[in-house]
N, C-alpha and C positions, 0 to 999 in steps of 0.2 A: 842857227840850227845847221848841223852838218849835212852836206849833201854827197858824202861819200857813198859809193856803192855798198849796199848792205851785204854783210858777210852771211853766207850760208851757215846754219847750225852744223855741228859736227856729225853730219849724216854720212860722210865718206870716210874710208871705203866701204864701211858697212854701217847701216843705221842701227844704233844701239837698241832701238825697240824691236827690230828684226831679230837681234841677238836674244832679246827677251822671248820673243815668239818661238825661237828655235829651241830655247832652253825649256819652255813650257811644253813644246811637243816632245822633247826628249824625256821630261818628267812624266808625261802621259804614256810614253812607251815603256819606261821603267816601272812606274807605279800607276797604273791606270785605276780610275775609280770604278769600282764594280759593286753589284749588290746594293746594299743600303747607302753606301757612299755615293754610287752613281745616281740614286734617287735624289740625294741631297745636293750633288753637284748639278744635276739637271735643273732642280728647282731654283738654285742660285743663279744658274745661267739664264734662265727665263727672266728672273727679277733684274739681272744685269742688263739684258737687252731692252727691257722697259725703261730702266733708268737712263741708259744711253740716249734713246730716242726722245725722252722727256727732256734731257739736257740740250739735245739738238734743237728742239722746239723753242725752249726758254732762252737760247742764246741767239737765235736768228732774229735780227733787228728788222722788223716789219718796214719802218721808215726807210732804212738804208736799201732794202730790196726794191722798195717803190721808187727810190731816187734812181736806181739803175735802169728803170724801165725805158728811158729814153735811147738806150743802146740795144733795142729789142732785136735788131738785125744780128748783132753780135751773139746775143744770148740764144736766139733760134739756131744759129750756126753751131754753137757749142752743143746744144741739145740734140741736133741732128747727127753730129759727129758721135755723141755718146751713146745715143739710143737707136740710131739707124745705121750708121756706117760700121761701127764696132760690131753689132750683132750680125750684119751681113757678112763681115770677115769671119766671125766665129762660125756661122753656118757653113761657109766655104771650107772651113777646116774639117768638116765632116768627111771630106774626101781623103783625109789622112788616116781615117780608121779603116782596118786595124793595123795597117802597115807601120805607121808612125806612133800613133796614139792609141791607147785603149779607149773603148766607148766610155769608161768612167772619167778618164782624164780629159777626154773631148767635152764631156758634160761640164766638168769644172772650168775648162777653158771657155765654153759658151757662157756659162754663168758669169765669169770674169768680164765678159763683153756686155753684159746686161746692167752691171752695177753703176751707179752715178760717179760723177767726177770728184775729185778731191777738193778741199777748200784751202786748208793751210798751206800745203806745199805748192799749190797753184799760185797762190798769192805771193809766196816767198820767192819762187823762181821768176815770176812776172816783174817783181820789185828789183831783183838783181839785174835782170835783163833790160831794165828801164822801160817796161811796158806800161799798159793802161792798167794800173792796180785797181782802181774802183770797179772797172768792168770785170776784172778777174774775181774780185769779192763777190759781186752780184752773180757772175756766171756759175761760180762754184755753188753759191747758195741756192740758186734756182735749180741746179742739177741735183743737189741733195734732196731738196723738197720734192722734186718730180720723181726721184727714184723711189721714194716711199711707196708710191702708187705704181709707177711705170715698171720697176724692176720685177715686182712680183707678177704683174700682168704679162710681161714679156717672158718670164720663166714658166708660167702656166702655159702659154701658147707654144713656146719654142722647146721646152724641155719635156713637158707633158708628164707621163708617169715616172720617167727617169729622174725627175726632179723630186721624187718622194711621194708623188701621187697628190694631185690638187683637188681635194674634196671640199665640201661645204666647212668641214671642221678646220681644214687647212686655211681657208680664206678667213674664217673666224679669229684663228690664231695670228694671222697677219695683221687684222684690224686691231685686235686687242693688245699685241705686244709691240706694234710698230706705230700704226696710225693714231691711236687713242692717246698713248703717251705724248706724242709729238703735238697734238692738238692741245693737249692739257698744259704742255710747256709753253706754247704760244699764248694761251689763255692767262696763265699765271705770270707771264714775263714781267708785267708791269710791277708785281710785288717781289719777284725774286731775281730780276734782272740785275739790280745793283749788288746784290750778294754774289751772284755768279761773277760779275766783273771784278769785284773786290777779292775774290778767292779763285781766280782763274788758274793759277799754278796748281793749287791743291786739287781743284776739280779736274785738271789735266791728268793727274795721277788716278783719279777715280775713273776717268774715261779708259785710260789704258789698262788699268787693273781689271776692269769690267771685260774688256776684250779678251785679256789673257785668260780669265775664267771661262769665257765661252770657248776659246780655243782648247783649253784643257778638257773641258766637258766633251766637246766634239771629238777630239782626237782620242780620249779614253775610250769611248764608245766604239770608235774605229778599231782600236787595238783590241778590245775585248771580243769584237765580231771578226777579227782576222782579216780586216780589209787591206792591211798594208803588205800582205803576201802577194797581192795583185800587182804591185808597182816594182819594177826593176830599176837598176841604176841606168841602164840604157834607155828606158823609157822616160825617166826624169831628164836625161840629157836631150832627148828628142824634144821634150816639152819645153825646155829652156830655149832650144833653137827656134822652135815654132813661135814662142812668145817674142823673142828678139825680132823676127820677121814682122810679127804684128805690131810691135811698138814702132819699128822703123816706117812701117806703112802709114800708121796714124800720125806720126810726126810730119811725114811728108805731105799727107792730105790736108792736115790743119794749116801748115804753113803755106804751101802753094795754092791750096784751095782758097784760103782766105785772100791771097794776093789776087787771084782771078776775080774775086767778088768785090774787089775795090777797097778793102780795108787798108787803113794806114798801118805804119810799123808798130805803133803801140797796141793797136788792137789785134793785129796779127800775132803778136806775142802772147797776149792774153788768150786768144783762141788756141794757139798751139799748146800751151801749157795746161788750159782747162779741158781742151778737147781731146787730148791724147792720154789722159792719165785716169786711173781708177782708184776709188776710195776703199782702202782696206778697212777703215773704221766703220763704214756703212756695210760693206760686203760681208764681213765676218758675222755679225749678228743676224743679218738677213739669211745668210745660208743656214744658220742653226735653226731658223724658223722653217725655211722652205724645204731643206734637205733631210732634216731629221738625223737618223742613224748614218746617212751617207755623207754628212757634212764634212767629215775629215778630209775625204778625197776631193770634194767639191771646192774647198778653200785653198788647196795646195797651189793651183795655178795663180790664184789671186795673190797669195803671199809671195810667190817667186817674182811675179810681174811688178808688185809693188816696189820691191828692192831694186829691180832692174830700172824701173821708170826714175826712181830717185837718182840713181847714179848717172844715167844718161842725160836726163834733164838738167842736172847740176852742171855737167860739162857744157851743154848747149847755152844755158843761162849765162854762164861766165863768158863764153865767147860772144854772145849777143851784147854783153855789157861793154865790150871793147869796141863795138861797131860804131862809127861816127854817126851822129844823129842827122837826119835830113834837116836842111835849112828851116823849114816851116816849124819844126819842132824844137828847134834850139832856142827860140824866142817866143814862147806861147803867149797868146793873148791873156789878159786878166781872167776872163771867163772860162778859159780852156786849161788853167793851172790844175794839175792832177791827171790830165789825160795821159801824160808820159809817165805817170807814177812818181815824179820827183817830189811832188808836195806831199803826198801820202808817205813815201818812203823816208822822208826826212823827219817825219814824226817819231 
């Protein structure tokens, strides 16, 4: 088996999926769904969200998640970064309103700070940097599962009515569109797991196509309601600058904070990539449920941050891959194979 450093998929300089998202937004701007078409698009979007979370539940291996529990300190660290440090920084950005950010853009920035971490790209970057890949798998999975409950609760507490109004009806929608499909996926995993594994590539297109549908529906509603007249080029530039500072802060906190906590190099890499990133795949459908008509502006900061984190983390991962490994990690004991990610990365 080859032990070459894995190559990052062609995500740079621009993630092709980001281009697809931009194209979907452009389509919604030119041909927004309205009237009966909006009703159909909204219903299809609701179904797509339920399908996404069913697939998330069906794909998560319960045994794999349980195997990673021995690294509980690492997982707690990632969860604290994702659901405590990030939201605190998002709340601190309130001081930039209205001089740098509009209230609507700040709400979107704060929502970005509440969504869970990524799974796929965190694993890929950790593998490239020769970090603890099994820990990255478990940390991303735990974050995604926790986010189904934690993100709506944090949004309800921190965004309040600006998040679209959290009534009993809103909470029921969250349960029916997010939690119930996820639990159903976990329950049916023993019967559908093999099919999902065999058809992983095809179902990947289903995932991404569903998210594009959610984006089209949300941005169409925003165009029809005229929300885009509220955002200027200067405000978008300011948003990008704020997000660059946010990403730099989290990359520093996760790397140097993990060092202060005594984690080794492999664990620090997993913590940095899992704890500093946010999931577009989870955040977009959640926003459609939580924000309703205001979802188009709410997801804009997340879309921009997603592309920024891919570009920056790709550079960091490749530089980490060139670092000399500490002596204890160059000759791992038999029971420790995989902690540096080499065994898993070679598969």
